[in-house]
C-alpha positions as CSV (number, residue, x, y, z in Angstrom):
1,M,8.0,-8.5,-66.3
2,K,8.8,-7.9,-62.6
3,R,9.2,-10.6,-60.5
4,I,8.9,-8.5,-57.2
5,R,5.3,-6.5,-57.4
6,V,4.7,-5.6,-53.7
7,T,3.5,-2.2,-52.8
8,N,4.3,-2.0,-48.9
9,K,7.7,0.0,-48.7
10,E,8.7,-1.7,-45.4
11,R,8.0,-5.4,-47.2
12,L,10.3,-4.3,-50.1
13,Q,13.0,-3.3,-47.6
14,Q,12.6,-6.7,-46.0
15,L,13.2,-8.6,-49.0
16,S,16.3,-6.5,-49.7
17,Y,17.6,-7.4,-46.7
18,T,16.7,-11.3,-47.0
19,G,18.7,-11.0,-50.6
20,V,15.4,-11.7,-52.4
21,T,16.2,-9.6,-55.6
22,E,15.1,-9.2,-59.1
23,E,17.7,-10.4,-60.4
24,R,18.0,-13.9,-58.4
25,L,14.3,-14.0,-59.1
26,E,14.4,-14.1,-63.0
27,Y,17.5,-16.6,-62.6
28,L,15.4,-18.8,-60.5
29,Y,12.4,-18.3,-63.3
30,E,14.6,-19.4,-66.2
31,Y,14.8,-23.1,-64.4
32,R,11.3,-23.4,-63.1
33,H,10.4,-26.2,-65.6
34,I,13.0,-28.4,-64.2
35,L,12.2,-27.5,-60.9
36,F,8.6,-28.0,-61.1
37,S,9.3,-31.6,-62.2
38,L,11.1,-32.4,-58.9
39,I,8.4,-31.1,-57.0
40,D,6.7,-34.3,-55.8
41,A,10.0,-36.4,-54.9
42,I,11.0,-33.1,-52.5
43,V,7.6,-33.2,-50.8
44,S,7.5,-37.0,-50.4
45,E,11.2,-37.0,-48.7
46,L,10.1,-34.2,-46.5
47,Y,7.2,-35.7,-45.4
48,E,8.8,-39.2,-44.6
49,D,10.9,-37.3,-42.2
50,I,8.1,-35.2,-40.7
51,W,5.9,-38.6,-40.4
52,A,8.3,-40.2,-38.4
53,V,8.0,-37.3,-35.6
54,D,5.2,-38.7,-33.1
55,S,4.0,-35.0,-31.9
56,L,3.6,-34.0,-35.6
57,R,2.4,-36.8,-36.8
58,D,-0.8,-36.2,-33.9
59,I,-0.9,-32.5,-35.3
60,I,-1.4,-34.0,-38.9
61,Q,-4.2,-36.3,-37.6
62,R,-6.1,-33.8,-35.7
63,H,-6.2,-31.1,-38.1
64,S,-5.7,-32.3,-41.5
65,T,-4.3,-35.4,-43.7
66,L,-1.4,-36.3,-45.0
67,A,-2.4,-36.3,-48.6
68,R,-3.7,-32.8,-48.2
69,L,-0.3,-31.4,-46.6
70,K,1.6,-32.6,-49.5
71,K,-0.6,-30.8,-51.7
72,T,-0.3,-27.6,-49.9
73,Q,3.3,-27.9,-49.9
74,A,3.8,-28.7,-53.6
75,E,1.5,-25.5,-54.2
76,Y,4.1,-23.8,-51.8
77,L,7.2,-24.9,-53.8
78,H,5.5,-24.3,-57.0
79,Q,5.0,-20.8,-55.9
80,C,8.7,-20.5,-54.8
81,F,9.7,-21.8,-58.1
82,E,7.5,-19.4,-59.7
83,A,10.0,-16.9,-58.5
84,T,7.0,-14.1,-58.3
85,I,6.7,-12.2,-54.8
86,D,3.3,-9.9,-54.6
87,D,1.2,-8.9,-52.1
88,E,-1.1,-11.9,-51.9
89,Y,1.9,-14.0,-51.8
90,I,2.9,-12.1,-48.5
91,Q,-0.9,-12.5,-47.3
92,R,-1.0,-16.1,-48.0
93,R,2.4,-17.0,-46.1
94,Y,1.5,-14.9,-43.4
95,R,-1.9,-16.3,-42.8
96,I,-0.8,-20.1,-43.1
97,G,2.0,-19.2,-40.3
98,K,-0.8,-18.0,-38.1
99,V,-3.0,-21.3,-38.7
100,H,0.1,-23.2,-37.8
101,S,0.5,-21.4,-34.7
102,E,-3.3,-22.0,-33.6
103,I,-3.2,-25.9,-34.1
104,G,-0.2,-25.7,-31.7
105,L,2.6,-26.6,-34.2
106,D,5.6,-25.8,-32.5
107,L,7.7,-22.7,-33.8
108,M,11.1,-24.4,-33.8
109,W,10.0,-27.5,-35.5
110,Y,8.1,-25.1,-38.3
111,L,11.4,-23.1,-39.1
112,A,13.3,-26.6,-38.8
113,T,11.5,-27.6,-41.7
114,Y,13.1,-25.0,-44.0
115,T,16.1,-26.1,-43.3
116,K,15.3,-29.8,-43.7
117,Y,14.0,-28.4,-47.4
118,I,17.0,-26.7,-48.3
119,D,19.1,-30.2,-47.8
120,I,16.5,-32.2,-49.8
121,I,16.1,-29.4,-52.5
122,Y,20.0,-29.7,-53.0
123,K,20.1,-33.1,-53.0
124,H,17.6,-33.3,-56.0
125,V,18.5,-30.4,-58.0
126,S,22.5,-31.3,-57.8
127,I,21.2,-34.5,-59.8
128,V,19.6,-32.9,-62.6
129,L,21.6,-29.5,-62.9
130,P,24.8,-29.9,-60.9
131,N,26.4,-26.7,-62.4
132,E,23.6,-24.6,-61.0
133,A,22.5,-26.1,-57.9
134,T,24.6,-23.9,-55.7
135,N,23.2,-20.7,-57.2
136,I,20.0,-22.1,-57.4
137,L,20.3,-23.0,-53.3
138,L,21.1,-19.2,-52.5
139,V,18.0,-17.7,-54.4
140,V,15.9,-20.6,-52.7
141,Q,17.6,-19.7,-49.2
142,A,16.8,-16.0,-49.5
143,I,12.9,-16.7,-50.3
144,F,12.8,-19.2,-47.6
145,S,14.5,-16.3,-45.1
146,F,11.7,-14.1,-46.3
147,D,9.0,-16.7,-45.5
148,M,10.6,-17.2,-42.0
149,Q,10.4,-13.8,-41.0
150,L,6.7,-14.0,-41.9
151,T,6.3,-16.8,-39.9
152,L,7.8,-15.2,-36.8
153,E,5.8,-12.4,-37.2
154,A,2.4,-14.6,-37.7
155,Y,3.2,-16.6,-34.5
156,K,4.2,-13.3,-32.5
157,S,0.7,-11.6,-33.5
158,V,-0.8,-14.7,-32.3
159,E,0.5,-14.9,-29.1
160,I,0.0,-11.3,-28.4
161,E,-3.5,-11.9,-29.7
162,K,-3.8,-14.8,-27.0
163,A,-2.5,-13.0,-24.2
164,A,-4.1,-9.4,-24.7
165,H,-7.6,-10.8,-25.9
166,P,-7.7,-14.6,-24.6
167,L,-11.8,-14.7,-24.6
168,R,-11.7,-13.1,-28.5
169,Y,-8.8,-15.9,-29.4
170,E,-10.4,-18.9,-27.9
171,L,-14.1,-17.8,-29.6
172,D,-12.6,-17.2,-32.7
173,K,-11.0,-20.6,-32.8
174,L,-14.4,-22.3,-31.6
175,R,-16.1,-20.4,-34.5
176,Q,-13.8,-21.7,-37.0
177,M,-13.9,-25.2,-35.5
178,H,-17.8,-25.0,-36.2
179,G,-17.7,-23.8,-39.5
180,F,-19.2,-20.4,-38.9
181,T,-16.8,-18.0,-41.1
182,N,-15.8,-14.3,-41.8
183,E,-17.9,-14.2,-44.2
184,D,-21.0,-15.4,-42.3
185,L,-20.2,-12.3,-40.2
186,E,-20.4,-10.2,-43.2
187,N,-23.8,-11.6,-44.2
188,L,-25.1,-11.0,-40.7
189,D,-24.3,-7.1,-41.0
190,R,-26.2,-7.1,-44.4
191,F,-29.4,-9.2,-43.0
192,S,-29.4,-6.9,-39.8
193,G,-31.4,-4.2,-41.7
194,Y,-33.9,-6.5,-43.2
195,L,-34.2,-7.9,-39.8
196,S,-34.8,-4.7,-38.0
197,F,-37.0,-3.5,-40.7
198,C,-39.4,-6.9,-40.7
199,I,-39.3,-7.7,-37.1
200,D,-42.9,-7.5,-36.5
201,D,-43.5,-10.0,-39.2
202,I,-40.8,-12.4,-37.8
203,M,-42.1,-12.2,-34.6
204,A,-45.6,-13.2,-35.7
205,Y,-44.5,-16.4,-37.6
206,F,-42.0,-16.9,-34.5
207,Y,-45.2,-17.0,-32.0
208,H,-47.0,-19.5,-33.9
209,S,-44.0,-21.9,-34.6
210,L,-42.9,-21.9,-31.0
211,V,-46.6,-22.3,-29.6
212,R,-46.8,-25.4,-32.1
213,R,-43.4,-26.9,-31.0
214,L,-43.8,-26.2,-27.2
215,G,-47.7,-27.4,-27.5
216,E,-45.7,-30.8,-27.9
217,E,-43.9,-30.1,-24.8
218,S,-46.2,-30.4,-21.4
219,R,-42.9,-29.5,-19.6
220,Y,-43.0,-25.7,-20.7
221,S,-46.5,-24.8,-19.5
222,F,-45.1,-22.7,-17.0
223,L,-43.8,-20.4,-19.8
224,Q,-44.9,-16.7,-19.8
225,T,-45.2,-16.6,-23.6
226,E,-45.8,-12.9,-23.9
227,K,-42.8,-12.0,-21.8
228,Y,-40.4,-14.5,-23.5
229,L,-41.8,-13.0,-26.7
230,T,-40.8,-9.6,-25.8
231,Y,-37.6,-10.7,-24.5
232,V,-36.9,-12.3,-28.3
233,R,-37.7,-9.4,-29.9
234,N,-35.7,-6.9,-27.9
235,F,-32.5,-9.2,-28.3
236,L,-33.1,-9.6,-32.0
237,L,-32.9,-5.8,-32.6
238,Q,-30.2,-5.0,-30.1
239,F,-28.1,-7.8,-30.9
240,F,-28.0,-7.5,-34.6
241,Q,-28.5,-3.6,-35.0
242,E,-25.7,-3.4,-32.4
243,K,-23.3,-6.0,-34.0
244,V,-22.9,-7.5,-30.4
245,Y,-21.7,-10.9,-32.5
246,Y,-18.4,-8.9,-32.8
247,D,-17.8,-8.3,-29.1
248,S,-16.6,-11.1,-28.0
249,E,-17.1,-10.5,-24.0
250,A,-20.4,-9.5,-24.3
251,Y,-21.2,-12.4,-26.8
252,F,-19.8,-14.9,-24.4
253,L,-22.0,-13.4,-21.2
254,I,-25.3,-13.8,-23.2
255,I,-24.4,-17.5,-23.7
256,R,-23.3,-18.2,-20.3
257,D,-26.3,-16.5,-19.0
258,W,-28.5,-18.9,-21.2
259,S,-26.1,-21.8,-20.3
260,R,-27.1,-20.9,-16.5
261,L,-30.7,-21.2,-17.1
262,I,-30.1,-25.1,-18.1
263,I,-27.6,-25.5,-15.2
264,E,-30.1,-24.3,-12.5
265,Q,-32.6,-26.6,-14.2
266,R,-35.1,-23.5,-14.8
267,Y,-35.1,-24.7,-18.6
268,E,-34.0,-27.8,-20.4
269,E,-31.4,-27.7,-23.3
270,S,-34.2,-28.7,-25.7
271,F,-35.8,-25.5,-24.9
272,F,-32.9,-23.3,-27.0
273,H,-33.0,-25.8,-29.8
274,I,-36.9,-25.5,-30.5
275,S,-36.3,-21.7,-29.9
276,A,-33.9,-21.5,-32.8
277,E,-35.7,-24.2,-35.0
278,A,-39.0,-21.8,-34.6
279,L,-36.7,-18.4,-35.2
280,S,-35.1,-20.1,-38.3
281,E,-38.8,-21.3,-39.8
282,A,-40.0,-17.8,-39.2
283,L,-37.1,-15.9,-41.3
284,K,-37.8,-18.9,-44.0
285,K,-41.3,-17.7,-44.1
286,V,-40.8,-13.9,-44.3
287,F,-37.9,-13.6,-46.3
288,L,-37.7,-16.7,-48.6
289,T,-40.6,-14.9,-50.6
290,K,-40.6,-13.1,-54.1
291,E,-40.5,-9.9,-52.2
292,Y,-37.2,-10.5,-50.8
293,L,-36.1,-12.8,-53.2
294,H,-34.8,-9.9,-55.8
295,D,-31.6,-9.8,-53.4
296,P,-29.6,-13.0,-54.9
297,Q,-27.8,-13.0,-51.1
298,M,-30.9,-13.9,-49.3
299,V,-30.8,-17.6,-49.0
300,S,-26.8,-17.2,-48.2
301,Y,-28.2,-14.4,-45.2
302,I,-30.7,-17.3,-44.0
303,H,-27.9,-20.1,-44.2
304,S,-25.4,-18.0,-42.3
305,F,-28.2,-17.1,-39.6
306,E,-28.6,-20.3,-39.1
307,R,-24.9,-21.6,-38.8
308,F,-24.7,-18.6,-36.4
309,S,-27.8,-20.4,-34.2
310,K,-25.9,-23.7,-34.5
311,F,-22.6,-22.4,-33.6
312,T,-24.6,-20.7,-30.0
313,L,-26.2,-24.0,-29.3
314,A,-23.0,-25.8,-29.8
315,I,-20.9,-23.4,-27.3
316,M,-24.1,-24.0,-25.0
317,G,-23.6,-27.1,-25.1
318,E,-20.1,-27.4,-24.4
319,I,-20.6,-25.4,-21.4
320,I,-23.3,-27.5,-19.9
321,R,-21.8,-31.0,-21.0
322,P,-20.0,-31.6,-17.6
323,Y,-22.9,-30.2,-15.5
324,L,-25.5,-32.4,-17.2
325,F,-23.0,-35.3,-16.3
326,L,-23.3,-34.3,-12.6
327,R,-27.3,-34.1,-12.9
328,D,-27.3,-37.7,-14.7
329,F,-24.8,-39.1,-12.1
330,D,-26.3,-37.9,-9.2
331,F,-26.3,-41.1,-7.6
332,L,-22.3,-40.7,-7.1
333,D,-20.9,-39.8,-3.7
334,I,-19.9,-36.4,-5.3
335,Y,-20.7,-32.8,-4.6
336,A,-19.8,-29.9,-7.2
337,Y,-19.6,-26.1,-6.9
338,E,-18.1,-23.5,-9.5
339,I,-15.7,-20.7,-8.7
340,S,-14.6,-17.5,-10.6
341,T,-10.8,-17.9,-11.6
342,I,-10.4,-14.1,-12.4
343,D,-11.8,-13.3,-8.9
344,F,-10.5,-16.2,-7.5
345,G,-12.3,-18.5,-5.3
346,R,-15.3,-16.5,-5.2
347,L,-18.4,-19.2,-5.6
348,T,-20.6,-18.5,-8.3
349,W,-22.5,-21.5,-8.2
350,I,-23.3,-25.0,-6.0
351,D,-25.2,-28.0,-6.7
352,D,-28.0,-29.2,-4.7
353,K,-26.0,-32.1,-2.9
354,M,-23.1,-29.7,-1.7
355,K,-25.7,-27.4,0.2
356,R,-26.5,-30.5,2.3
357,L,-22.7,-31.1,2.3
358,L,-22.1,-27.6,3.8
359,K,-24.8,-28.4,6.8
360,T,-23.4,-32.1,7.2
361,L,-20.0,-30.3,7.8
362,G,-21.6,-27.9,10.2
363,I,-21.4,-25.0,7.9
364,H,-24.5,-23.0,7.9
365,E,-24.3,-20.2,5.5
366,E,-27.4,-18.9,4.2
367,H,-26.0,-17.2,1.4
368,P,-22.7,-19.1,0.3
369,I,-22.5,-17.8,-3.4
370,G,-20.2,-15.0,-3.6
371,R,-18.3,-16.3,-0.3
372,R,-14.5,-17.4,-1.2
373,C,-14.3,-21.3,-1.3
374,Y,-11.3,-21.4,0.9
375,E,-12.6,-19.3,3.6
376,L,-16.1,-21.0,3.7
377,L,-14.9,-24.5,3.3
378,H,-11.2,-24.4,5.1
379,N,-11.5,-21.7,7.2
380,R,-8.4,-19.7,5.5
381,T,-7.5,-16.5,4.6
382,V,-5.6,-17.4,1.5
383,P,-6.0,-20.0,-1.2
384,C,-4.8,-23.6,-0.3
385,S,-2.0,-25.2,-1.0
386,G,-2.3,-27.6,-3.7
387,C,-5.5,-26.4,-4.8
388,P,-6.5,-28.1,-8.4
389,A,-7.9,-24.8,-9.7
390,L,-5.0,-22.5,-9.0
391,E,-2.3,-24.7,-9.7
392,E,-4.0,-26.0,-13.1
393,K,-3.4,-29.9,-12.5
394,S,-5.6,-32.8,-12.8
395,E,-4.3,-34.6,-9.5
396,P,-6.7,-34.3,-6.6
397,M,-6.1,-32.4,-3.6
398,M,-6.8,-34.2,-0.1
399,A,-9.1,-32.0,2.6
400,T,-10.3,-33.0,6.0
401,F,-13.2,-31.5,7.8
402,M,-14.3,-32.0,11.3
403,N,-17.8,-32.0,12.2
404,E,-19.8,-33.6,15.4
405,H,-18.9,-37.5,14.3
406,G,-15.1,-36.9,13.7
407,I,-12.6,-36.2,10.9
408,N,-14.2,-36.6,6.9
409,Y,-12.0,-37.0,4.5
410,Y,-12.4,-35.8,1.0
411,K,-10.7,-35.2,-2.5
412,I,-11.1,-32.2,-4.3
413,R,-10.5,-32.5,-8.3
414,I,-11.2,-29.9,-11.2
415,L,-13.7,-31.1,-13.6
416,P,-12.4,-30.6,-17.3
417,Q,-14.2,-27.9,-19.3
418,T,-14.1,-26.0,-22.4
419,K,-11.0,-23.6,-22.6
420,I,-13.2,-20.6,-22.9
421,F,-15.1,-21.5,-19.9
422,E,-12.0,-21.9,-17.9
423,L,-10.8,-18.2,-18.6
424,S,-13.2,-17.4,-16.4
425,R,-14.6,-20.3,-14.1
426,A,-13.5,-23.3,-12.6
427,L,-16.0,-26.3,-12.1
428,L,-14.8,-28.6,-8.8
429,V,-16.1,-31.6,-7.3
430,I,-15.5,-33.0,-3.6
431,Q,-15.5,-36.9,-3.6
432,D,-16.2,-38.4,0.0
433,V,-13.3,-41.3,0.7
434,T,-14.0,-41.0,4.7
435,K,-14.7,-44.7,4.7
436,E,-11.9,-45.8,2.6
437,S,-9.4,-43.4,4.4
438,K,-10.5,-44.5,7.9
439,V,-10.2,-48.3,6.9
440,M,-6.8,-47.5,5.8
441,F,-5.9,-45.4,8.9
442,D,-7.1,-48.3,11.2
443,T,-5.2,-50.6,9.1
444,L,-2.2,-48.4,9.5
445,E,-2.7,-47.9,13.4
446,R,-3.1,-51.5,13.9
447,L,0.5,-52.3,12.5
448,L,1.8,-49.1,14.4
449,Q,0.4,-50.7,17.5
450,L,2.2,-53.7,16.6
451,A,5.3,-52.1,16.5
452,E,4.6,-50.5,19.6
453,Y,3.9,-53.9,21.3
454,R,7.2,-55.4,20.3
455,D,9.2,-52.2,21.4
456,D,8.0,-50.9,24.7
457,D,9.3,-47.2,24.1
458,T,8.0,-47.1,20.5
459,K,4.4,-45.7,21.7
460,N,5.6,-42.4,23.3
461,H,8.4,-41.9,20.8
462,V,6.2,-42.0,17.6
463,H,3.6,-39.4,19.2
464,R,6.7,-37.1,20.4
465,I,8.0,-37.4,16.7
466,G,5.0,-36.4,15.1
467,M,4.1,-33.3,17.5
468,L,8.0,-32.0,17.7
469,S,8.4,-32.7,14.0
470,S,5.2,-30.2,13.3
471,M,6.9,-27.6,15.6
472,L,10.3,-27.8,13.5
473,A,8.1,-27.9,10.4
474,R,6.3,-24.7,11.4
475,L,9.6,-23.0,12.4
476,A,11.2,-23.5,9.2
477,G,8.1,-21.9,7.7
478,C,6.1,-24.8,6.1
479,D,2.5,-24.2,5.4
480,E,-0.3,-25.5,7.9
481,Q,-1.4,-28.0,5.3
482,F,2.4,-29.5,5.3
483,V,2.4,-28.8,9.0
484,S,-0.7,-31.1,9.8
485,H,0.4,-33.6,7.4
486,I,3.9,-34.1,9.1
487,E,2.2,-34.4,12.6
488,I,0.5,-37.6,11.4
489,A,3.0,-39.0,8.6
490,A,6.1,-38.7,10.8
491,K,4.2,-41.3,13.3
492,F,5.0,-43.6,10.7
493,H,8.4,-43.2,10.3
494,D,9.6,-46.8,11.7
495,I,6.4,-48.8,10.9
496,G,8.8,-50.9,8.8
497,K,10.2,-52.4,11.8
498,V,7.3,-54.5,12.0
499,G,9.1,-56.7,9.5
500,I,12.4,-56.8,11.6
501,P,13.1,-59.8,14.0
502,D,12.2,-59.4,17.7
503,Y,16.1,-60.7,18.3
504,I,17.4,-57.8,16.7
505,L,14.9,-54.9,17.4
506,N,15.3,-55.9,21.3
507,K,19.0,-57.2,21.5
508,P,20.6,-55.2,24.3
509,G,24.1,-55.6,22.9
510,K,25.8,-54.2,19.5
511,L,24.3,-55.5,16.4
512,T,26.6,-57.8,14.4
513,K,27.2,-56.7,10.7
514,E,24.3,-59.1,9.2
515,E,21.9,-58.1,12.0
516,W,22.8,-54.2,11.4
517,E,21.9,-54.9,7.6
518,S,18.6,-56.7,8.4
519,M,17.6,-53.5,10.3
520,K,18.3,-51.1,8.0
521,T,15.9,-53.0,5.6
522,H,13.2,-51.1,7.7
523,V,13.0,-48.3,5.7
524,L,12.3,-50.2,2.6
525,I,9.4,-52.5,4.4
526,G,7.7,-49.0,5.8
527,H,7.9,-47.4,2.6
528,Q,6.6,-50.6,0.7
529,I,3.8,-50.5,3.2
530,L,2.9,-47.1,2.5
531,A,3.7,-46.1,-0.8
532,N,0.8,-47.5,-2.6
533,L,-2.0,-45.7,-0.6
534,D,-2.9,-42.5,-2.3
535,L,-3.7,-40.2,0.5
536,P,-1.3,-37.2,0.4
537,V,-0.5,-37.5,4.3
538,I,0.4,-41.5,3.8
539,Q,2.5,-40.4,0.6
540,M,4.5,-38.4,3.1
541,A,4.6,-40.8,5.8
542,A,6.2,-43.4,2.7
543,N,8.7,-40.3,1.8
544,I,9.6,-40.2,5.5
545,A,9.8,-43.9,6.2
546,R,12.3,-44.3,3.2
547,T,14.3,-41.1,4.0
548,H,14.9,-40.2,7.6
549,H,18.1,-42.3,7.7
550,E,19.5,-40.5,4.7
551,W,22.3,-38.0,5.3
552,W,23.0,-34.4,4.4
553,N,26.4,-35.2,3.0
554,G,25.3,-38.4,1.4
555,G,26.5,-41.0,3.7
556,G,23.1,-42.5,4.9
557,Y,21.0,-45.3,3.8
558,P,19.1,-46.3,1.9
559,N,20.0,-44.5,-1.4
560,G,22.7,-42.4,-0.2
561,L,20.6,-39.2,-1.2
562,K,22.3,-36.0,-0.4
563,G,21.4,-32.3,0.5
564,E,18.1,-31.3,-1.1
565,E,17.6,-34.8,-2.8
566,I,16.3,-35.7,0.5
567,P,12.7,-34.6,0.7
568,L,12.0,-32.0,3.4
569,E,9.8,-34.0,5.7
570,G,12.5,-36.6,5.7
571,R,15.2,-34.1,6.8
572,I,13.0,-32.7,9.5
573,V,12.2,-36.2,11.0
574,A,16.1,-37.0,10.7
575,I,16.8,-34.4,13.2
576,V,13.8,-35.0,15.3
577,D,14.1,-38.9,15.7
578,V,17.9,-38.8,16.5
579,F,17.0,-35.7,19.2
580,D,14.3,-38.1,20.8
581,A,16.0,-41.2,20.5
582,L,19.3,-39.9,22.4
583,L,17.4,-38.5,25.2
584,S,15.4,-41.7,25.7
585,K,16.7,-44.8,27.6
586,R,16.8,-47.8,25.3
587,V,17.7,-51.7,26.0
588,Y,20.9,-51.2,24.5
589,K,21.9,-47.5,26.1
590,D,21.1,-45.0,28.9
591,A,19.5,-41.6,28.1
592,F,21.9,-39.2,26.9
593,P,22.0,-35.6,28.9
594,P,20.3,-32.8,27.0
595,E,23.7,-30.7,26.4
596,K,25.2,-33.9,25.0
597,V,22.4,-34.2,22.6
598,K,22.7,-30.6,21.7
599,E,26.4,-31.1,20.9
600,I,26.0,-34.2,18.6
601,L,23.3,-32.4,16.8
602,I,25.6,-29.5,16.1
603,D,28.4,-31.7,15.3
604,G,26.3,-33.5,12.5
605,R,25.5,-29.9,11.0
606,G,25.9,-30.3,7.5
607,K,27.1,-34.0,7.8
608,Q,24.1,-35.8,8.9
609,F,21.7,-32.8,9.1
610,D,20.3,-30.3,7.2
611,P,22.3,-27.4,8.8
612,K,19.5,-24.7,8.3
613,L,17.1,-27.0,10.1
614,V,19.8,-27.8,12.7
615,D,20.4,-24.0,13.5
616,L,16.7,-23.2,13.7
617,F,16.2,-26.3,16.2
618,V,18.9,-25.1,18.1
619,S,18.0,-21.8,18.2
620,M,14.5,-23.0,20.2
621,W,16.3,-26.0,22.2
622,D,14.3,-25.0,25.4
623,D,11.0,-24.9,23.7
624,F,11.8,-28.3,22.1
625,L,13.0,-29.9,25.3
626,M,9.8,-28.4,27.2
627,A,7.8,-29.8,24.7
628,R,9.0,-33.3,24.7
629,E,9.0,-33.2,28.7
630,R,5.1,-32.6,28.1
631,L,4.6,-35.3,25.7
632,T,6.8,-37.8,27.9
């Protein structure tokens, strides 16, 4: 009997290239019974190694069980040792490869399993068939090589499907998760003719069932029954006759539109469950009768329709869950809005609290839907740097808004949605942190005032550092958020000096070695004061406090960072701080003339300072001098 029974010519050629031949398979077949006896031991040893890898163990626990996988692998080895390859074998291996790709099993791990298998098989076979072990292994390797090619094809097809049809891919994945199978889709195809033929009877029963159920729900007294019945009738005819359930985009749009009715509080979630129950009852009354039960599949058709309804309701439930959370926790000080991620930033929904917030912020937009969030909220022409929806990150973005009462501080974060919904939409929430932020800034300002009180020149110096740093940041091409942040953050560069004794801080002469070591700790003290405060502008201030005395060549302190290991904000303030300090009179020195300061900065290019930033600074030298003069 032939061991290769494959009809596809390309697959036959593939088998030949990988070394799978009739002769080799026949040879393996002769030893099948001995090899069968080794399968359990081989599989157990393989899964001992797999189970020890955390990521693989997590995937197994999410999608299957260890016992089930061992059984599947035992069946696979049995097929290999049976030494028969036919069309069904190829389809099965390809299908398994697709499933493994879809559940997130890394391809490299999957392929590495074959290599591990070879080692384990050889170990066991060489004990019972020492003279044949090498030849048996060569045949098994050839089969595994062919299987690996099938696996690569399967993974590639899944990735292409994901990229080309992401919505269809995600919808199919959800369908499988909820137990709505391809067989159910075929049943809906067969059932659609019956449904269309009996639509009048179905609608009559549906009407009575719906009215009975809604009669118990006074909240739906507003419903225009006749209008709704017409909608359901047309939906059933068009949706099933045209097989819209195969069109992922159209099907999802329908589900999303129904979900929107709940989100906008025109209907409650229970209304759609009531409608589904009423429709299911109507179908049973029409079709589970002697007239139609001559078709032995009729019960299966009804069950498939019910699974379809449950699947649809499940997706709706997943879509509306975060919106219901916002509704249930309305007392929280948060505001929500939804944007398109395809036509990025375009507002598609805002909640009532968000509408009130817009007015509070002085944004009197009568029709905000359709506007871009970054234009409306942030007065920008391009999306915000750090936008959590654009960068797909869980960390919040800080935003500031001005109104007649001053600056307001907000955290903007993305609220997780189902993957299928996130393909087209992002739901964001704004949290008002103005009170907490003002308390934080008041505390820091008091510390800054304390430093100013102890050092007469500090007050003017820190404000000049803020403005001059923002000028250099803008000249370096930084975005406006960075520029506005560094204007504030740079002021706190020496806040750690509150921890330095007065006799060192204001000593007119040269510091001793011990005094200098004490003075250098101000960068660590400043970082400790600022580092645990989570506003981005204060985090930048913490970076500046710690790194503005680092040198480009690694000769600075406290960590000996060099080059771009030093954050940009630290490199900017390093130049501005020296520029302003040298031009200022201090208790221990007179002010340097501008040309001497310029010479020192150029001399420090590539040593103490970032050479590109020095070049930019010197190229606009007169502008920086005039700006400093205005601020003095």
